[in-house]
Legacy VTK file of the C-alpha trace (Angstrom):
# vtk DataFile Version 3.0
C-alpha trace
ASCII
DATASET POLYDATA
POINTS 453 float
-4.940 -57.256 -1.593
-2.076 -55.321 -3.145
1.136 -57.146 -3.844
3.917 -55.535 -1.736
6.249 -55.793 -4.728
3.958 -53.398 -6.622
4.238 -50.691 -3.964
7.236 -48.400 -3.754
8.079 -45.445 -1.519
9.154 -42.065 -2.840
9.642 -38.638 -1.253
7.766 -35.660 -2.663
8.546 -31.977 -2.080
5.374 -30.308 -0.830
6.411 -26.997 -2.383
7.318 -27.905 -5.958
6.532 -31.628 -6.411
10.126 -32.791 -6.856
10.466 -36.591 -6.497
13.355 -38.275 -4.738
13.994 -41.982 -4.008
15.336 -41.034 -0.550
14.748 -38.331 2.022
16.830 -35.148 1.800
16.725 -32.149 4.106
16.719 -29.559 1.320
14.794 -29.921 -1.928
17.316 -29.988 -4.818
14.813 -28.274 -7.125
13.271 -25.352 -5.192
15.649 -25.181 -2.211
12.944 -25.506 0.467
14.059 -27.094 3.749
12.169 -29.994 5.396
9.569 -30.197 2.615
10.133 -33.848 1.591
7.268 -36.126 2.651
7.138 -39.890 2.246
4.414 -41.213 -0.054
3.589 -44.684 -1.322
3.043 -45.220 -5.027
1.282 -48.277 -6.459
2.531 -49.660 -9.735
-0.289 -50.524 -12.101
0.019 -52.660 -15.212
-0.758 -50.777 -18.392
-3.390 -52.281 -20.636
-4.746 -51.353 -24.024
-8.259 -50.001 -24.040
-10.816 -51.694 -26.265
-12.789 -48.462 -26.565
-12.509 -46.773 -29.956
-11.875 -43.056 -30.218
-12.130 -40.785 -33.222
-11.312 -37.186 -34.042
-13.876 -34.504 -34.949
-13.366 -31.812 -37.616
-13.085 -28.385 -35.995
-15.736 -26.892 -38.296
-18.297 -29.424 -37.014
-17.949 -28.449 -33.331
-21.271 -27.008 -32.144
-21.182 -23.856 -30.000
-24.915 -23.107 -29.869
-25.184 -23.956 -26.161
-21.987 -22.226 -25.027
-23.457 -18.970 -23.744
-21.590 -17.628 -20.724
-23.196 -17.692 -17.305
-23.427 -14.101 -16.074
-23.500 -13.618 -12.318
-24.769 -10.037 -12.259
-21.636 -8.998 -10.347
-20.053 -6.836 -13.059
-16.594 -6.731 -11.515
-16.410 -10.515 -11.324
-17.839 -11.022 -14.818
-15.226 -8.605 -16.179
-12.363 -10.577 -14.607
-13.480 -13.972 -15.989
-14.015 -12.565 -19.476
-17.726 -11.699 -19.530
-19.147 -14.590 -17.531
-18.495 -18.178 -16.479
-18.012 -20.703 -19.279
-19.980 -23.923 -18.819
-17.807 -26.842 -17.763
-14.910 -24.607 -16.734
-12.883 -24.998 -13.538
-11.915 -21.813 -11.682
-9.293 -21.757 -8.929
-9.601 -18.913 -6.400
-6.659 -18.189 -4.094
-5.892 -15.558 -1.488
-4.765 -14.905 2.058
-6.866 -16.230 4.973
-9.776 -13.932 5.756
-9.439 -11.943 2.534
-13.007 -12.793 1.435
-12.799 -15.863 -0.842
-15.689 -17.722 0.786
-17.710 -14.520 1.037
-17.366 -13.823 -2.679
-18.239 -17.393 -3.681
-21.307 -17.405 -1.463
-22.460 -14.153 -3.075
-21.836 -15.588 -6.549
-23.772 -18.730 -5.565
-26.774 -16.643 -4.582
-26.723 -14.698 -7.862
-26.515 -17.829 -10.032
-29.063 -19.780 -7.966
-31.584 -16.938 -8.261
-31.170 -16.736 -12.065
-30.562 -20.348 -13.094
-30.739 -23.490 -10.949
-29.435 -25.361 -7.900
-25.969 -24.599 -6.510
-24.022 -27.080 -4.389
-21.581 -25.538 -1.906
-19.215 -28.206 -0.529
-17.105 -27.248 2.462
-14.514 -29.203 4.404
-13.567 -26.380 6.768
-16.845 -25.148 8.233
-19.985 -26.651 9.677
-23.490 -26.179 8.332
-24.285 -23.698 11.105
-21.213 -21.605 10.341
-22.229 -21.350 6.692
-25.757 -20.424 7.751
-24.468 -17.678 10.062
-22.356 -16.166 7.279
-25.297 -16.333 4.861
-27.522 -14.459 7.319
-24.843 -11.817 7.910
-24.502 -11.327 4.154
-28.303 -11.407 3.725
-28.027 -14.296 1.273
-31.231 -15.721 -0.162
-30.911 -19.474 0.638
-33.310 -20.669 -2.079
-31.732 -23.355 -4.314
-28.385 -23.248 -2.470
-27.504 -26.618 -0.960
-24.664 -27.215 1.504
-22.582 -30.372 1.919
-19.901 -30.814 4.572
-17.629 -33.524 3.221
-13.948 -33.997 2.421
-14.018 -37.515 0.929
-13.808 -37.042 -2.845
-15.393 -40.412 -3.604
-18.533 -39.471 -1.651
-18.544 -35.967 -3.158
-18.456 -37.347 -6.718
-21.240 -39.792 -5.883
-23.461 -36.905 -4.734
-22.554 -34.809 -7.780
-23.362 -37.576 -10.262
-26.697 -38.452 -8.646
-28.057 -34.948 -9.180
-25.719 -32.691 -11.198
-25.920 -29.119 -9.832
-25.804 -26.051 -12.044
-22.569 -24.990 -10.322
-20.318 -26.500 -7.633
-18.033 -24.840 -5.081
-15.272 -26.843 -3.336
-13.985 -25.044 -0.246
-11.191 -26.021 -0.215
-9.191 -28.323 -2.501
-6.522 -28.748 0.224
-9.010 -30.425 2.593
-10.339 -32.846 -0.041
-8.869 -36.336 -0.258
-9.362 -39.592 -2.138
-9.053 -43.041 -0.601
-7.084 -44.212 -3.626
-4.059 -42.331 -2.257
-2.432 -43.190 1.077
-0.995 -39.696 1.593
-2.607 -37.119 3.893
-5.062 -34.428 2.678
-3.258 -31.362 1.346
-0.283 -33.319 0.009
0.776 -32.870 -3.594
-0.519 -36.290 -4.672
-3.925 -35.736 -3.058
-4.350 -32.244 -4.541
-3.376 -33.424 -8.015
-5.656 -36.492 -7.973
-8.642 -34.663 -6.488
-8.316 -31.764 -8.909
-8.029 -34.140 -11.863
-11.231 -35.969 -10.871
-13.171 -32.723 -10.371
-11.962 -31.321 -13.695
-13.082 -34.521 -15.417
-16.529 -34.191 -13.808
-16.840 -30.547 -14.916
-15.916 -31.321 -18.533
-18.286 -34.280 -18.773
-21.283 -32.673 -17.048
-20.868 -29.062 -18.221
-21.290 -27.864 -14.633
-18.682 -25.215 -13.716
-16.612 -25.934 -10.609
-14.971 -23.403 -8.275
-11.967 -24.563 -6.252
-10.773 -22.548 -3.264
-7.005 -22.789 -2.807
-4.935 -21.975 0.259
-1.827 -19.868 -0.237
1.663 -20.275 1.188
3.580 -17.607 3.105
5.031 -16.229 -0.146
1.529 -15.714 -1.576
1.410 -18.574 -4.105
-1.304 -21.242 -4.084
-0.287 -24.205 -1.930
0.325 -27.484 -3.716
1.910 -28.382 -7.031
2.228 -25.690 -9.706
0.638 -28.189 -12.070
-2.684 -27.448 -10.304
-2.718 -23.992 -11.889
-1.912 -25.521 -15.276
-4.775 -28.007 -14.981
-7.597 -25.537 -14.290
-9.062 -23.102 -16.822
-8.901 -19.910 -14.772
-6.797 -18.820 -11.801
-7.973 -15.849 -9.724
-6.067 -14.230 -6.878
-7.697 -12.129 -4.181
-5.298 -9.350 -3.156
-5.397 -6.720 -0.433
-4.768 -6.257 3.254
-7.367 -7.471 5.743
-7.104 -4.081 7.482
-7.878 -2.340 4.178
-11.410 -1.976 2.845
-10.395 -2.602 -0.762
-9.999 -6.013 -2.373
-8.495 -6.660 -5.810
-9.586 -9.761 -7.737
-6.892 -10.430 -10.351
-6.890 -13.004 -13.143
-3.429 -14.529 -13.589
-4.636 -17.188 -16.040
-7.781 -17.323 -18.147
-8.356 -19.628 -21.112
-11.553 -17.780 -22.010
-10.521 -14.141 -21.668
-7.809 -11.663 -20.779
-5.361 -12.645 -18.034
-4.708 -8.989 -17.104
-8.152 -7.950 -15.891
-8.852 -6.909 -12.315
-12.019 -6.384 -10.325
-12.204 -3.955 -7.411
-14.388 -4.630 -4.383
-14.968 -2.928 -1.070
-15.481 -5.012 2.061
-18.546 -3.980 4.037
-20.675 -5.534 6.784
-22.994 -7.113 4.234
-20.172 -8.531 2.114
-18.147 -7.457 -0.900
-19.529 -4.501 -2.823
-18.474 -3.583 -6.360
-16.397 -0.481 -7.026
-17.306 0.592 -10.547
-14.983 3.625 -10.650
-11.858 2.771 -8.621
-9.947 5.865 -9.780
-12.497 8.120 -8.120
-12.270 6.093 -4.915
-8.470 6.015 -4.633
-7.827 9.764 -5.065
-10.165 11.804 -2.780
-7.841 11.761 0.265
-4.800 12.949 -1.675
-2.865 15.822 -0.067
-2.395 18.516 -2.714
0.492 20.576 -1.292
2.780 17.811 -0.046
5.996 16.841 -1.777
6.465 13.284 -3.037
2.904 12.810 -4.338
2.195 12.133 -8.027
-0.870 10.810 -9.866
-0.122 8.093 -12.440
-2.295 6.043 -14.781
-1.877 2.300 -15.235
-3.979 -0.061 -17.340
-5.133 -3.403 -15.976
-6.557 -5.405 -18.870
-9.031 -2.988 -20.447
-9.429 -0.717 -17.416
-7.373 2.458 -16.834
-6.732 3.280 -13.168
-5.623 6.609 -11.762
-3.587 6.051 -8.608
-1.531 8.148 -6.260
2.150 7.304 -5.938
3.782 8.492 -2.723
7.524 8.772 -2.090
9.439 9.702 1.044
13.178 10.430 0.943
14.950 11.106 4.249
18.559 11.003 5.520
19.591 7.496 6.518
20.326 6.731 10.176
21.964 3.412 9.340
25.082 2.360 7.497
23.088 0.976 4.585
20.186 3.119 3.290
16.787 1.447 3.191
14.801 0.875 0.006
11.209 -0.009 0.866
8.340 -0.323 -1.605
4.668 -1.152 -1.141
2.688 -1.986 -4.268
5.771 -1.564 -6.486
8.375 -4.171 -7.418
11.449 -3.601 -5.243
13.897 -4.378 -8.051
12.169 -1.906 -10.369
12.463 0.787 -7.698
16.188 0.098 -7.264
16.709 0.361 -11.028
14.898 3.715 -11.292
16.836 5.129 -8.347
20.068 4.168 -10.094
18.915 6.033 -13.231
18.139 9.144 -11.161
21.621 9.059 -9.643
23.520 8.285 -12.858
21.582 10.352 -15.431
20.148 13.222 -13.381
22.791 13.610 -10.682
20.425 13.193 -7.716
22.236 12.143 -4.547
20.324 9.221 -3.032
23.175 7.044 -1.783
22.884 8.337 1.792
19.078 8.537 1.961
16.308 6.117 2.835
13.698 5.849 0.066
10.121 4.675 0.693
7.583 4.340 -2.124
3.906 3.471 -1.647
0.841 3.061 -3.866
-2.090 4.594 -1.995
-5.091 2.297 -1.583
-3.192 -0.990 -1.360
-3.119 -1.649 -5.123
-0.149 -3.460 -6.655
1.247 -2.084 -9.947
3.390 -4.155 -12.301
3.169 -1.925 -15.376
6.257 0.067 -16.486
4.055 3.021 -17.521
4.325 4.330 -13.943
8.144 4.582 -14.069
8.180 8.285 -14.868
5.678 9.133 -12.133
7.700 7.183 -9.581
10.876 9.074 -10.448
9.084 12.423 -10.251
7.702 11.505 -6.803
11.170 10.565 -5.501
12.750 13.764 -6.864
9.879 15.832 -5.438
10.405 14.421 -1.943
14.188 14.821 -2.155
13.963 18.487 -3.214
10.946 19.221 -0.959
9.031 20.689 -3.920
5.341 19.738 -4.328
4.266 18.681 -7.806
1.373 20.117 -9.782
-1.677 18.372 -8.311
-3.624 18.915 -11.556
-1.205 16.789 -13.612
-1.069 13.081 -14.436
2.314 11.573 -15.340
2.580 8.628 -17.765
5.668 7.025 -19.251
8.161 4.171 -19.223
11.811 5.040 -18.547
14.807 3.378 -20.215
18.272 2.948 -18.753
19.512 6.007 -20.639
16.960 8.234 -18.922
14.782 8.420 -22.041
10.986 8.316 -21.792
9.498 5.553 -23.930
6.005 5.293 -25.401
3.324 3.192 -23.700
0.220 1.434 -24.983
-3.451 2.519 -24.812
-2.476 6.171 -24.305
-5.809 7.617 -25.452
-7.688 5.489 -22.945
-5.403 6.760 -20.159
-5.829 10.400 -21.159
-9.606 9.994 -21.380
-9.711 8.626 -17.819
-7.635 11.560 -16.525
-9.878 14.023 -18.355
-13.015 12.390 -16.949
-11.755 12.898 -13.388
-11.061 16.602 -13.928
-7.275 16.771 -14.373
-6.077 19.686 -16.514
-2.659 18.466 -17.648
-1.244 15.127 -18.785
2.473 14.490 -19.280
3.064 11.680 -21.761
5.995 10.339 -23.824
6.832 12.332 -26.948
6.486 9.133 -28.952
2.805 8.862 -27.981
2.063 12.525 -28.771
2.380 11.969 -32.520
-0.069 9.070 -32.578
-3.052 10.740 -30.864
-6.182 10.588 -33.027
-8.649 12.096 -30.559
-8.928 15.683 -29.366
-9.030 16.325 -25.625
-10.074 19.327 -23.537
-6.939 19.129 -21.373
-3.348 20.182 -21.907
-1.151 17.351 -23.146
2.620 17.716 -22.907
5.089 15.359 -24.585
8.484 14.705 -22.959
11.599 12.923 -24.199
13.650 12.502 -21.011
13.434 12.297 -17.240
15.329 15.593 -16.888
12.793 17.403 -19.074
9.959 16.025 -16.965
11.574 17.083 -13.675
12.026 20.616 -15.037
8.320 20.771 -15.919
6.996 19.324 -12.661
9.398 20.732 -10.075
9.940 24.328 -11.101
LINES 1 454
453 0 1 2 3 4 5 6 7 8 9 10 11 12 13 14 15 16 17 18 19 20 21 22 23 24 25 26 27 28 29 30 31 32 33 34 35 36 37 38 39 40 41 42 43 44 45 46 47 48 49 50 51 52 53 54 55 56 57 58 59 60 61 62 63 64 65 66 67 68 69 70 71 72 73 74 75 76 77 78 79 80 81 82 83 84 85 86 87 88 89 90 91 92 93 94 95 96 97 98 99 100 101 102 103 104 105 106 107 108 109 110 111 112 113 114 115 116 117 118 119 120 121 122 123 124 125 126 127 128 129 130 131 132 133 134 135 136 137 138 139 140 141 142 143 144 145 146 147 148 149 150 151 152 153 154 155 156 157 158 159 160 161 162 163 164 165 166 167 168 169 170 171 172 173 174 175 176 177 178 179 180 181 182 183 184 185 186 187 188 189 190 191 192 193 194 195 196 197 198 199 200 201 202 203 204 205 206 207 208 209 210 211 212 213 214 215 216 217 218 219 220 221 222 223 224 225 226 227 228 229 230 231 232 233 234 235 236 237 238 239 240 241 242 243 244 245 246 247 248 249 250 251 252 253 254 255 256 257 258 259 260 261 262 263 264 265 266 267 268 269 270 271 272 273 274 275 276 277 278 279 280 281 282 283 284 285 286 287 288 289 290 291 292 293 294 295 296 297 298 299 300 301 302 303 304 305 306 307 308 309 310 311 312 313 314 315 316 317 318 319 320 321 322 323 324 325 326 327 328 329 330 331 332 333 334 335 336 337 338 339 340 341 342 343 344 345 346 347 348 349 350 351 352 353 354 355 356 357 358 359 360 361 362 363 364 365 366 367 368 369 370 371 372 373 374 375 376 377 378 379 380 381 382 383 384 385 386 387 388 389 390 391 392 393 394 395 396 397 398 399 400 401 402 403 404 405 406 407 408 409 410 411 412 413 414 415 416 417 418 419 420 421 422 423 424 425 426 427 428 429 430 431 432 433 434 435 436 437 438 439 440 441 442 443 444 445 446 447 448 449 450 451 452
């Protein structure tokens, strides 16, 4: 029996993990209201371990058995860096219904058919519900085992009795350990459960997938330290009403953290989209103002996307600035440059900017295309539908060079575009010859004169 003097009560913020000796209505760290939850902490005496440890020279570390596990789903393998590393822990987050469980069940089938037994542990669905989804997705059930359990102690006992080739935990928020008195989903439970599962993965070499719920602002629920603990963090993006799904790596210890995979949701599950540029552009209206094709690079993949802008007189006292797929603050900055440097009057107009297809762009190489689209809509002049616009814009209205320019031009040429507008600074560094017209520009004004006259 625990000594009451060794137990103390603290209050933990369920959003950021801030600790407080007393309850407060608003978290002093993250500012969230009513997020402090009472938890009991047991004080343990520290003792010196009798076990001896020793270091190993780096040159003596053996990597002969560290081949990556390829799933056969090229888009997924690309995102994780060429395949799953043995003993790694991968956290998958995304909105409800976006397709996390569907993707992991498809990955389980691929690995089970090529390698060995897969254990799919769920705390949210019954065995029959998993079976119904598997039949809808036409999943081959051979060597896929299902366990419905949320008690971590029982889960670890099953895992250690017969170590599976890969394990899926759906989800980490429903898993709990009896060593903690807090409820499942609390910060303490998530941290302890994740730590135990990571330890199992490292010791056994069996990769573990953790499904994570997300909060209303889109981040994975629980302490931020959870993302620091795991090896890879993947986010599933996209609207449930949209057919396209973007799998984005935001952290990857074994590969690039900028890669994306594109999938299309169909009746039989998620299907790979090997050429997203070709899929995002067919419905583009060619003689409508406010439409520009831009090229962004996600990891090693260039993507051609359509940027749409709509500028209309404001009916309210304060004009609206609405963006979809583009950072709102970046849009506000570019509109200010158009007003200050190019003399465009936008102060009394509503401005709406959208990336067609539901893709989110964070790269500054689309700045120039966004400004051209806004100016095109304001002046009611359609742009050249055979041109691709690439370039970052500085506060002085200058067009700055961007990286991987030859890869961007090659993608535009492959899809049949005849003209590519790029920064003048990139024009001098081109080593390849292309069968399309390439125009270098130095300023936003020069670009508007080319595209809107």
